[in-house]
N, C-alpha and C positions, 0 to 999 in steps of 0.2 A: 381770261372768259373769251367767247368765241366772238366776234364782231358781229351785235346785232343787225347791224345794217344789211349785212350779207346771210344771215341765217337763216331767214326765211326763201330764199334764193336754192339754199343749198341743203340744206337739213331738213324741212318741211315736207312731213312724207303724205300727207292727208291729201294731197291734191292728185296723186298717181290715179290712173285709169286700171282699174282694179283686172281688168281684161288682159292689159300689159304685164300684170304681174307675177312671176312666179313665184315669190314669196312675200308675204304682208305679216309684220309682227306691229302688233299694238300694245302698248302697257303692258309691257313684260317686267316679272318681278321675277328674281330669283335670289333665295336665301339660303346659306349654310349656319346653323344656328343663330346666332347675334351678326354675323356676316351678311350685309346685304351687297351682293355683286352686281344685280342690275334693278334698276327703279324707274319704273316705266319709260322702257327702253322702247323705242320705233324703228322699223327698216323695212324697207322696200326691196326687192330684188326685181330687177326688170326680167322679163325674158328676153334670153339670146344676149345675155349680157356677160362679162365677166368681172365679177365684185370683188376686189382685194379688202379683208378683213383686217385692220390693224389696231393695235393696242398695246399699252404697256402690260407688263405682267401682275396678274392677278386681276385685268379687266374683265377675263370670263368670255374671251373668243371661244376655247372649244364649249364652254360651258351652252354658250349660244348657239353653235352649230347643233350642239346635244338634244337644247330643248326641242329645235326646230323639226331635228331627225325623230323627236319621239321617244328617245333614250332618256330623258331625263323631264319629268313632268314640273314646269314651273309653279308658282307660288300662286302668281296671277298673270295675266295676260289673255290676249288673242293670238291666235299663229293659223294664216293660212297658207298653204302648199299647194300650188299648182289648181287654185279654186276650191281644195277642200280644206274641212274643218281638221287642222292637224291635231287637237287639245281634245274637244269633245265630238268629235264626228264619230259614225258608227264604223264598224269592223270593213264595210264595202271601202268606205274612205281611207282607212287606215292601211288597207291591203293595195288601193290605189294608187297610194304616196309612196310605198314600199316598193312597188316594181318599177315606180318612174323616178326613182333617184338611186344614185349610185355614189358610194363614199369611199374616199381614199385616207386612211387614218394616218397620223403621223409615222407611227412604227411598221405601217404595213399591213398589222393583223392577220397573217397569214399564219394557217394552221400549220404548224412545221412538219407535221408527221405525214400530210399530203404534198402531193406534187403539184406544182405550178398549175397545172391543167384540172387536178382534180380541186383545187383551190377556187379557181373560175366556174367550175361546174356546180358549186356549192349554190348560189340564188338560181341557179338554172332547173336543178332539182326540185328546190325548193317551190319556186313557182311558174315550172312547165314538166309538172312531172311526165306528162301525157305525151311528150317526145320521147322516141325512139332513144337509146342510149347511145349507139352512133352518133345521132344529130347533136346529143350534149357534147361529144370530143371535138366535132366538128366546128361547133360554135364556138366552145373553148381556144381550139386552134385558132380561129379567125380573130379572136379577140387577143391574144397574144401577140400575133402579128400587128394587129392595130396598134399596139400600145408599144410596136418597137423593138420587140423581143425575138430572137431567132426562134424558127419553130423547133429544133430541139429543147429551148429551155420549158418545152410543156410537160416533159418526163424527169425534171431535174425536181428536188428537194430546197424548199427555201433557204436552207444553209447552204447550197451548192451555189448560189448567187452573188455576185457583187451588190453591193447597197443600192445602188442605180437599179440595176435589174430587177431587186426585190419592190422600188418600188414602181417600176413597170410592172411587174406580178400585181402587183395591188391596183394599178389603174386597170387591168385587163378583166382583174373580177368586177371591179366599179362598173365596167361598161358591159357586164354578159349580159344583161336584159335590155340593151339599148336604152337607157334613160335619158330625157331630156333635160335632167335637173342632176349637175356633179356637184358633190361636196369634196373637197380638198383641205386637209389640217396640214399644213408645213410641207407641201410637197418634196419643196427641195432641202428642207433638214437636213445636214449631213452629208449633202452631195457637194462636189468639187466645184470650183465656178465652171469647169467645162461642161460636166455633166448637169449642174442646174441649168444652164443656160441651154443646153439640148432638152432638157425635160420642158423648161417654160416654151420652148419651139413647138413641142409636140402637143402640149394641151391649147396651145393657139391654133394648130392645124387642126385638132381633133374637134373644138368650138366653132370652126370655122365651116369644118365640112360637113358636120354633123348637126350645126345650130343648136349645141348646149348653150345650157344656162349655166355659169359656174361661180360658187359660193367657194373663194380663196381665202383662207385664213396663213398668213404668210408674216415672216419679219425681213425677210428679204426684198432689199429694196429694189436691186434688180429686175425682179419678177413683177414688183407692182409699175415701175417702168415701162417693162418691155411688153405686157400682155393687158392690163389690168384697163377697164373703161372707165370705170368709176371705182372710189376708194370710201369705204365708210370707218371712221375713225370709232373707237370704243374709249372713252373717259368720262369721268365722273358718273358713274354707272350707269351710263347710256350712250346712243349714238350721237356724239356732238356734230358729226358732218360726215355728208354721203354726198359726194361731187367728181366729177375729174381731176385728175392730178393738179392741173393746172390751177384749179380754183381753190383744193387743199391747202396747194404752198401759200396763199395768200392770206390766211387766217392766223388771228394771233393770237390761238390758244398757245398755253407755254409747251404743251406737250408737242404738238403738231409743228410748232416752231424748233424745239429740239432735234424731233425725228427727223424732218424734211429740211432742215436746212444745214444738217452737220455735215461735216467732211463727208460720211459715206453716201450720204445724201446726193451731195453734189457730184460725187464720182459716178453714181450711176446715173441721176442725169445727164451728165455730159457724156458717158458713155453711148446712152440712147440716142441722144442730139447728133452724135456722130456715127452712129449706124442707119440714122435715117436718112 
């Protein structure tokens, strides 16, 4: 169990000023048949922060993200994204959310038959059909460069890219509409340590330069210590704590203790302290 004396300080979401929130989730319930993944889950994501979302296998991290994005309809609960009702809102609200959110899925989710540039142009053509074709291309090229890819990558197919480059191509597409809210699902999965560290630095640089709010699902302890402002821990079918890592580490929940006090966590914590 989480230490009850500290729970109100780091977990109670009800005291947040709604104007300062990019995402507000209350009472979320997600079931798959007889299995309940989330039961009364609450979560606040503050504007301008990088929130790391962690939890063991089966805790529903991706299910939570898909629920917030409207890709899955929860069984119960309220979800507000950028001040709009993400569940029962009208078509204008749903369109507003779509235009103001970018998503990088774990596998990149690029269209294999399209070039990088054509992939990046997909959301542009969907939401800005009035723009000239040349502008679509120029905007796509800008996003490709912003994601740290060379300009010639725009004409390559995903199969011609390395794993790290495909991640960056997916990020370029996620940034196509200049969204203030960015969702990243295991962005460093499958990358070597050097590539993962470079991707972390890229995310932090973009977040600071563009004023992004980032919802980041990860198992990568180095990422958590390097760039996350706060961490939300999923366990027991809910968010058991949301706080800066220094506060999370003090909690006596068994999963938190195992995850944040094992040898990998000590190494990640030590490396971050040395780099600081």
